[in-house]
C-alpha positions, -999 to 999 in steps of 0.1 A, spaced: 21 53 -163 -11 61 -136 -7 91 -113 -5 75 -73 -35 89 -64 -56 82 -91 -55 49 -86 -82 21 -71 -69 8 -40 -62 -29 -62 -44 -9 -81 -21 12 -61 -12 -24 -40 -3 -41 -76 21 -16 -87 37 -22 -47 40 -58 -59 62 -48 -88 84 -30 -81 81 -33 -42 118 -18 -36 102 17 -46 75 17 -20 94 -1 14 137 8 2 149 -21 13 127 -52 3 121 -75 33 95 -97 41 92 -77 78 89 -39 60 66 -60 34 34 -74 57 40 -35 77 29 -14 46 -2 -21 38 -12 -28 79 7 11 83 -16 19 48 -48 4 67 -44 23 99 -40 55 86 -69 53 59 -87 40 91 -81 73 109 -84 92 81 -123 88 76 -121 50 51 -137 16 55 -98 1 62 -90 -31 38 -109 -58 45 -98 -96 39 
């Protein structure tokens, strides 16, 4: 498996979709929707472009 740090954003979120419990613990709609929002805010805070679309 590719290291998470070496993946594109598309590959990263595909891996979240395959094993969501590995990333958010107990899987729920609330946790799965909060995950990309938190990711986006982290990227913006550290000078990235954030998620589009």
